[in-house]
C-alpha positions in Angstrom: 109.6 82.4 74.7 112.3 79.9 73.9 113.8 82.3 71.2 113.8 85.2 73.7 115.6 83.1 76.3 118.1 81.9 73.6 118.7 85.5 72.4 119.2 86.7 75.9 121.7 83.9 76.6 123.6 84.7 73.4 123.7 88.4 74.3 125.0 87.5 77.8 127.7 85.2 76.5 128.7 87.8 73.9 128.6 90.6 76.4 131.2 88.6 78.2 133.6 89.2 75.4 136.5 91.0 77.1 137.4 93.5 79.7 139.2 95.6 77.1 135.9 96.2 75.3 134.1 97.3 78.5 136.4 100.3 78.9 135.3 101.9 75.7 131.6 100.9 75.3 130.4 104.4 74.5 131.7 104.5 71.0 131.3 100.8 70.0 128.7 99.8 67.4 127.0 96.6 68.5 124.4 94.5 66.7 122.7 91.2 66.7 121.9 89.4 63.4 119.3 86.8 63.5 119.1 84.5 60.5 117.1 81.5 59.3 119.1 79.3 56.9 117.8 76.9 54.3 118.1 73.5 56.0 119.5 71.9 52.8 122.4 74.3 52.8 123.1 74.6 56.5 126.5 73.1 56.5 127.7 75.1 53.6 126.4 78.3 55.3 128.1 77.5 58.5 131.4 77.0 56.7 131.0 80.3 54.8 130.1 82.2 58.0 133.0 80.7 59.9 135.5 81.6 57.1 134.1 85.1 56.9 134.2 85.8 60.7 137.7 84.5 61.0 138.9 86.7 58.1 137.1 89.8 59.4 138.5 89.5 62.9 142.0 88.8 61.5 142.1 91.5 58.9 140.0 94.4 60.2 141.2 96.3 63.2 137.7 97.8 63.7 136.0 94.3 64.0 136.4 93.5 67.6 134.2 90.5 67.9 132.0 88.2 65.8 130.3 85.4 67.7 128.1 83.1 65.7 125.9 80.3 67.1 123.0 78.2 66.1 120.2 76.8 68.2 120.6 73.1 69.1 116.9 72.3 68.8 116.5 74.5 65.6 119.9 74.5 63.9 118.7 76.6 61.0 118.3 79.5 63.5 121.6 81.4 63.5 122.5 84.3 65.7 125.6 86.5 65.2 126.7 89.0 67.9 128.9 91.7 66.5 131.0 94.4 68.2 132.8 97.0 66.1 135.1 99.7 67.3 132.5 102.3 66.1 129.9 102.7 63.4 132.6 103.8 60.8 134.3 100.4 61.4 131.0 98.7 60.7 130.6 100.7 57.5 134.0 99.7 56.3 133.4 96.0 57.2 130.3 95.8 55.0 132.3 97.1 52.1 135.3 94.7 52.7 136.0 92.2 49.9 135.6 89.2 52.2 132.2 90.5 53.5 131.0 91.0 49.9 132.3 87.5 49.0 130.3 86.1 52.0 127.1 87.9 51.1 127.3 86.7 47.5 128.1 83.1 48.6 125.1 82.9 51.1 122.4 84.9 49.3 120.5 81.8 48.3 121.0 80.1 51.7 119.5 82.8 53.9 115.7 82.6 54.2 115.4 85.5 56.6 117.7 88.2 58.2 116.9 90.6 61.0 119.5 93.1 62.2 119.1 94.6 65.6 121.2 97.5 66.9 121.8 97.1 70.7 123.5 99.0 73.5 125.8 97.4 76.1 124.9 97.0 79.7 128.0 95.0 80.7 130.9 93.7 78.6 132.9 91.6 81.0 134.8 88.3 80.9 137.7 86.4 82.4 138.9 85.1 79.0 137.6 84.7 75.5 135.4 81.7 74.9 136.5 79.2 72.3 134.4 77.1 69.9 134.4 74.2 72.2 132.9 76.2 75.0 136.2 76.4 77.0 138.0 79.6 77.9 141.4 80.5 76.4 
């Protein structure tokens, strides 16, 4: 039950990404990645994911948003909410050099991975949320 509440909360936060996304939701490709990370490699994993997400959003026009969070009570449970311009942008993303570098770097850190394709209900926000939980 706690995991369901957590995933719902993450989806709600991520759906709050931006008003610009809400105007074009029909073509967007949206998914949630649920991962379990080896606890002895958690900090290393978090750094690799942070670097990958920053690079993907900066370099790939089709990567609209990557939000990555971990559960406070179970920090090895990581959830990534991803929004791409369309499925073609997602396909380009998983072939990008920085994505392939990330996948190679974390292959021994990830104990489980579940990818869930989702459809938007609402994608609204006042401003983008920063790492510290404040709006920008």
